[in-house]
N, C-alpha and C positions, 0 to 999 in steps of 0.2 A: 617559698612564701607566696608565690604568684597565685596559685589556685585559691588558697584561703583568702588572700587579699582581694581577689576578684569577687568572691562571694560577699565580702564586707562592703565593697564598693557598690554592688548591686543593691544590697540591703539599704545602704546609705541613700542611694538615689531615690529609692521608693519611699523612704520614710524620714528623710532629712536628718540622718545621723551620719556625719562625716567620720571616716575612720582615722585613727592615729596609729602609726606603726611604731612598736617598741620592740627592740631586740636586746633584752637584758644581758649584761655580762655574767660570767659564772658567779661572781659575787655581786648580788643586787645592790650593795651599798656603794659600789664604785660609780663614779660619775659617768653618765651616759648621755649622748646627744639626743636620744629619743626622749629621755626624761626632761632634758632642758627645754625641748620643744613643748612638751606637755605643760610644764610650769608656765611658759610664756603664754600659751594659748588658754590655759584654764584659770590662772590666778591674776590676770590683768584686771578683771572686774569682779572677781570672787575672792572671798576669804575662807569659805567653807565648801569643800568639794567632796562628794561621796563617790567612792570607788566600789562598784558592785560587780561581783563575780557572775558570769553568765553560765546558765545550766548547772553542771556539777563541777565547774572549774574552781580551783583554789588559788587562782592567780592574783586576786585583788590585793592580798597582803604584800606580795612582792612589788607590785606597782606602787603601793603606798610607801614602802621603804625607799624605793628609788626616787620618788617625787619628794619625799620628806628630806632626803639627803641633799637633793638639788636645791631645795628651798633654803636649807640650813647654810649652804655655801654662799648664799646671797645675803646672809645675816638675818634671816627670818627666824622667829621663835615658832616652832611647829609642834603641834600635838596630834598624835594619831589615836583615834577613838576606836576601840574594839567593840563594834556594835553588837556582835554576838554575845560578848561578855556583859555588856550593858543590859541587854534584854533578859539575861539569865538572873539578874539581881531582883530580889523581891522588892515590890514597891514599899513594903513596910520597913525595909532596911536598905535605903538607897546608898550607892557608893559615895565615899568621901570625895567631895569635889575639890579638896585642897591638897591632895596627895597624888603624886605621879611617879611612874617608873622611868628612869632615864633611858633614852634610846641608845643605839649603837653609835650615834653621831652627836656631836656637840650641838646644842640648841634644839634637839629633838626629844620629846617626851611621849610616853604612852599613858593612856587612861581608859577605863579603870583597870587596875591590877591589884591583887591581894596584898602583895608585899610592895609598898610604895613609900615615898618620902616626900616631905614638903619642899617647895622651891621658894627661894627668897622673894622673887618679884611678884608672886601670885597674890592678888588681892581678892579675897573671898567676898561673895555677895553678902549683904546685910539683910536683916529682917525687913528693913524699910524698902528694899528693892522689890516691890510688889510686881508679880507677874514674870519675874526673871527666872528662867529655867537653867539647866546645866549648860546648854549650848550658848545662851547669852553670857554666862559666866566665863566660858572658854573664849568667846569672841573678845571679851574685854582684856584678857590676859595673854592671848597669843595672836601672832600675825596671820598664821595660816592653820586651818584645821582640816584634817583628812579623816573622813568617816570610812573605816574599813568594814564594808558590808558583805555578809555572806550572800550566797545566791538566793534568788526569790523562792526557789523550791525548798531550800534548806531551812530558811527562816523567814516566813512571810511577813512577820512583824518588822523586819528590817527596812521594808519599803517606806513605812511610816516615818522612820528615823531619817532615811535618805531624802524624804520630801522636805525636810527642814533645811537642807543644804542649798547654797546659792546655785550650784550646778552639780551634775552627776555624769559619770561615764560608765559604760558597760565594759567590763574586762573580758575579752574573748580569747580563749586559747586556740591557736592554730591547730587544725586537724583534730580538735576535740569538741568544739561547739558548732553545731549545725546551724544553717541559715534559719531553719524553722524554729530552733530553740532561741536564737537571738531575737527573732520577730515576736515570739511569745513573751519573752522577758521584757522586751521593749514596750509592748502593749500593756502588760501588767503594771509596769513601773509608771508609765504615763497616766494610766487610769488612777494610780495612787497619788498623783500630783508631783511625781519626781521630775525635776527639770533636766532631762537628758540632753546632752549637747554633743555626744559622739561615742564612738567605740574605740577601745584600745586593743590592738592586736598583739598578743604575746607570742613570741617565738621561743620555744624551748630548745636549748642546745644540747 
C-alpha cells in the first residue's frame, strides 16, 4: 500500500484532500474498522454523502455497501441511491419515490430499482410541498443517504447530482488510478460545485 498511499498523500497536501485508507474484507458487507472510521469522519455533520469513483474505477459501490452496513449497525436508516440508474430514467417518467429495494443488511435500502416494494415508515411528499425534490424526500425519511456515483468520465451528469450532497469523497483504487487522473477528477468535481472532503484508498485483495 505504501507507494500508492504516498501518491495520495502528496495529492492531498497540494489540494487539501486528506486520504482515508480502506482495506475491505473479502465480503464487503462484513464490518471493517476502515468503514467505521469513514462513518465517524463523514457523517458527523453530514446526512448525504456522495461516493464518486476515480478514473475508470468501479470501487464506489463497494465503499457504499461497507459504509451503509456500518451505519445500519448504529441503528441508522440508510438508502443507497444508484446515480447511474437515476440519470438513465426519462424525465417524462421519473422513478417512483415511494418504492425501494431492500439491501443485504437490515435498515438499508436501494433506490431507484425496477423491482421494488413500499416501506411502512416512508412518508411521500405531497403536492403542497412546493420546491421539494427527490433528495429532499429522502432526507425526510432516512437518517443517512449515500449517492453511489460513477466516474466523471463514465457519466459527466453524475457530478451535478453529487453537488447536491453535503460532502463527497473520491474513491481511488490502489495501483489503478494515477495521480494525474485523481487531480483531473478533483478539478472537474470542484468546478461542478461538489464538496470534496477527501479520498478513499481502496486496496484489492
